[in-house]
Legacy VTK file of the C-alpha trace (Angstrom):
# vtk DataFile Version 3.0
C-alpha trace
ASCII
DATASET POLYDATA
POINTS 186 float
-17.376 -23.390 -13.651
-13.808 -24.141 -12.525
-10.845 -22.490 -14.232
-7.057 -22.650 -13.925
-4.520 -25.333 -13.101
-3.865 -27.001 -9.715
-2.085 -23.911 -8.314
-4.583 -21.332 -9.600
-7.871 -23.249 -9.622
-10.822 -21.046 -8.822
-14.534 -21.624 -9.206
-17.269 -19.277 -10.395
-20.423 -20.307 -8.530
-22.721 -17.740 -10.144
-22.689 -14.713 -12.410
-25.749 -12.505 -11.767
-26.517 -9.704 -14.233
-27.028 -6.335 -12.508
-27.584 -4.243 -15.639
-27.115 -4.638 -19.367
-27.364 -2.500 -22.493
-25.613 -2.529 -25.892
-22.487 -0.895 -24.374
-21.981 -2.769 -21.104
-22.993 -5.859 -19.186
-22.473 -5.471 -15.430
-22.684 -8.591 -13.294
-21.640 -9.869 -9.885
-19.684 -13.120 -9.955
-19.499 -15.310 -6.859
-15.945 -16.685 -6.894
-14.134 -19.305 -4.802
-10.327 -19.423 -4.556
-8.318 -22.669 -4.182
-8.101 -22.232 -0.392
-11.895 -21.990 -0.109
-12.079 -18.207 0.239
-15.252 -16.893 -1.382
-16.014 -13.363 -2.529
-18.195 -11.412 -4.907
-16.582 -9.545 -7.814
-18.191 -6.951 -10.046
-17.514 -7.837 -13.685
-17.954 -5.535 -16.676
-18.163 -6.867 -20.220
-18.026 -4.347 -23.048
-17.938 -4.630 -26.839
-14.745 -4.305 -28.866
-13.389 -0.808 -29.332
-11.050 0.562 -31.968
-8.543 3.356 -31.300
-6.300 4.734 -34.034
-2.941 6.444 -33.798
-2.848 8.514 -36.990
0.612 9.821 -37.821
1.272 12.635 -40.252
3.175 11.852 -43.452
6.540 12.644 -41.808
5.682 10.460 -38.761
6.479 13.411 -36.496
2.982 14.219 -35.198
-0.032 12.241 -34.012
-3.686 13.250 -34.452
-5.409 13.817 -31.084
-8.791 15.126 -30.020
-9.544 17.409 -27.066
-12.721 16.461 -25.261
-14.385 16.658 -21.886
-14.842 13.420 -19.963
-17.620 14.048 -17.438
-16.936 10.808 -15.527
-13.548 12.133 -14.386
-14.608 15.802 -14.722
-11.692 16.839 -16.949
-10.658 17.952 -20.425
-8.251 15.441 -21.965
-6.355 14.603 -25.145
-7.267 11.253 -26.700
-6.730 9.176 -29.779
-9.903 8.985 -31.861
-11.853 5.803 -31.351
-15.027 4.100 -30.283
-17.132 0.977 -30.396
-16.897 -1.518 -33.227
-20.450 -2.173 -34.394
-21.666 -5.806 -34.385
-20.450 -7.480 -37.590
-18.213 -4.521 -38.458
-14.623 -5.018 -39.576
-12.085 -3.624 -37.063
-10.064 -1.525 -39.545
-13.281 -0.130 -41.063
-14.524 0.853 -37.598
-11.181 2.466 -36.800
-11.294 4.560 -39.993
-14.962 5.459 -39.413
-14.277 6.657 -35.858
-11.288 8.767 -36.958
-13.383 10.473 -39.622
-16.365 11.062 -37.302
-14.255 12.500 -34.490
-11.635 14.456 -36.466
-12.875 15.114 -40.008
-9.780 13.294 -41.335
-9.908 10.061 -43.338
-6.869 7.951 -42.404
-4.852 6.076 -45.007
-3.750 2.422 -44.752
-5.181 1.548 -41.336
-3.314 -1.456 -39.899
-3.899 -3.443 -36.710
-1.054 -2.941 -34.226
-2.212 -4.792 -31.100
-5.177 -5.693 -28.926
-5.180 -5.136 -25.168
-7.424 -5.325 -22.114
-7.129 -2.087 -20.082
-8.706 -3.465 -16.863
-8.295 -7.259 -17.046
-9.009 -7.771 -13.333
-12.465 -6.236 -13.536
-13.505 -5.871 -17.158
-13.525 -7.802 -20.408
-13.105 -4.803 -22.692
-10.982 -5.569 -25.757
-9.369 -2.503 -27.309
-7.923 -2.854 -30.777
-5.184 -0.342 -31.523
-4.698 0.626 -35.155
-1.939 2.639 -36.789
-2.351 4.861 -39.849
0.271 6.922 -41.626
-1.235 10.003 -43.189
-4.793 11.279 -43.425
-6.816 13.549 -45.668
-9.145 16.237 -44.352
-12.605 15.372 -45.739
-14.988 17.208 -43.425
-15.595 18.594 -39.973
-15.532 16.602 -36.751
-18.785 15.787 -34.997
-19.160 18.651 -32.459
-20.697 16.226 -29.944
-17.522 14.117 -30.043
-14.707 16.643 -30.145
-13.945 20.166 -28.976
-10.653 20.443 -30.887
-8.502 18.376 -33.243
-4.727 18.846 -33.294
-1.648 17.287 -34.823
0.537 16.979 -31.705
4.329 16.562 -32.056
5.425 13.129 -30.813
8.123 14.881 -28.777
5.359 16.592 -26.734
3.562 13.353 -25.817
5.622 12.382 -22.712
5.044 15.861 -21.252
1.283 15.686 -21.863
1.171 12.307 -20.121
3.265 13.610 -17.201
0.960 16.652 -16.798
-2.096 14.390 -16.777
-3.504 15.814 -20.016
-3.466 12.288 -21.484
-4.894 10.160 -18.646
-6.738 7.408 -20.561
-5.123 3.971 -20.678
-6.006 3.373 -24.327
-4.445 6.637 -25.483
-1.359 6.168 -23.308
-0.865 2.650 -24.680
-1.431 3.868 -28.238
0.949 6.817 -28.148
3.582 4.839 -26.240
3.348 2.155 -28.928
3.912 4.832 -31.560
6.855 6.284 -29.661
8.426 2.825 -29.342
7.793 1.494 -32.830
6.488 3.903 -35.414
7.948 7.297 -34.696
10.734 8.902 -36.679
13.960 6.933 -36.446
12.462 4.583 -33.816
14.917 2.146 -32.403
LINES 1 187
186 0 1 2 3 4 5 6 7 8 9 10 11 12 13 14 15 16 17 18 19 20 21 22 23 24 25 26 27 28 29 30 31 32 33 34 35 36 37 38 39 40 41 42 43 44 45 46 47 48 49 50 51 52 53 54 55 56 57 58 59 60 61 62 63 64 65 66 67 68 69 70 71 72 73 74 75 76 77 78 79 80 81 82 83 84 85 86 87 88 89 90 91 92 93 94 95 96 97 98 99 100 101 102 103 104 105 106 107 108 109 110 111 112 113 114 115 116 117 118 119 120 121 122 123 124 125 126 127 128 129 130 131 132 133 134 135 136 137 138 139 140 141 142 143 144 145 146 147 148 149 150 151 152 153 154 155 156 157 158 159 160 161 162 163 164 165 166 167 168 169 170 171 172 173 174 175 176 177 178 179 180 181 182 183 184 185
């Protein structure tokens, strides 16, 4: 398969699956650049994910979860989110994940943007949703979350700078809130 225009034409000669399950498809693509250079590239393909920035009614705080990420060996703050089930509506998945991970049911979930956090290596669409207000309806799943907190938006840049918010999806989500949805934005 050849892709691109005359300046960026590259050819995929093969795409061999290394491993596959419902959450990831890992393959090795054999690629040729316009100048004839050939190389192998690992490619990850993952299902859609939904992350939700839930703001309190005053739009002064965002709902975050504290969890351990064994892959990087650290405790981190994150927006609630997860996989969108096959055939599931994005906003419904976003609301479901918030409730499972925090015990809060968000109100008026709206799509804000979709992004690819590692476009050079992975096809992993993340849908970011925004909700203003939420009602406590239960307890978070203890396997998902160690703590749930309403964090002041003013504290977010410091948490990012200290490395307590290292995940791309959460950084993009809270930065989006700070730029567009926070109190007196603009």
